[in-house]
N, C-alpha and C positions, 0 to 999 in steps of 0.2 A: 504494498500501498506506498512508500513512501518514498517511490514512482511517481502513481499517481498524486501526493504531493503539490509533486518538485512541478513536475505538470501543469499540476494549477496553480503553483503560485506562477510558472512560468507566464504563464494563456493569461491574467491577472495584471501585471506587468507589462508584458506586451501589448494588450488591448486598451492599456490605461493611455501607454507611450503612443499611438497610437490616437488617442483622442487628446491629448498635447498633441499633433501632430500638426490632426485636423482643427486643432480655436487656433494655433499660430499662422493657419492660409489661411483659414476663415477671416481672420485681424487684416493680414496683409493684404487679401484680394480686394475685402469690401475697402480699408485707409486707398489702396493705388484707385480705384474705382471716384473715389472721392473728391481724392487729388486730378486725373482728368478730366473729370465736370468742371471742373475751373468754377462747381458755385461756392460759397464758400458755408454755406446755410447748408448745402447738401455735402458737403466732406462733416460738416460736425456731427449730421445727421446720422451718415454712412463709419463718424470715430465712432459714438460712441454704440452707434444698435453691433460694431464689430468686439473691443473692448467683452464691452457686456457679452455675450456669444461670446467666446474666449475665456474670459476670467468662471462662467458658467463651467464650462467645458474641463477647466483646468481645476475650480473648485471640488469638479461627479470623479476627475483622472487619479488624484494625489490619497485618497485611503486606499485607494484599487493597488496602485504600489507599493505605498506603508502595509499593507495587505499581504502584497507577495515578497515583498521582502523580509515582515514575517512569519510566513509558513516554509521560505528558507529558512532562519536561524529554529523553525520547531518553540515556536510561541504561542499558548495558549490562546491572549488574545484576539492574535491574530484568524484562528479558529476560527474563532468570534464575529471579528469583522465579513471576515471574506465569508462567512453564510447568508449576512444581511445585505452586503454585496448581492453577493451571486440572486439573491430573493432580490433584491431589487434591478439585474440586470438584465431578470425574465421578463421583464416587460419589454426588448431590448432586440424586436423580432429582425434580422434569423440570428447573428453572431452571439451576441449576448448572451437568448435563451438556449441557445447547446452550450455557451459556457458554463452561463450558468448550473444550469439540470447536472453536468460532468460535475462542478465544484459540490454540489448541496450533493452528487449519491458519494464523491469520495469524501466529505468533510461530517459526515455524517454514522461513518460507518465505524463500527466498535473497537477493528483494530487503526483506525486514526484513531479515537477520541486517546484511546491508550497510550498510542507514541507520540502524542502532547501531550499525556497526565506522565509519563516518566522524564520529563527530562525537561 
């Protein structure tokens, strides 16, 4: 089961890094469109929207990275955190749902719980 826990940790970190990359791309695309429009009001609005979207994606991605690192270190709090994040990921169809189902399946197994209790 240890290999599955490692896979879950890697999936959560990878999926979150992808979310951060998307946040950066969205911010820069909206910023470039705002600059290209040569309208100060449009630039301001697009900057606010880009910053807001990027901030939300960043805030949603950070706990998953922290939980993934904690899973690598076999911390029990990380197992709980990733279980909560996995339940939320179930609504992120289709990739988040697959990661969420797999993560929940791995982290609720008796063998996994014992693995986290011994360390």
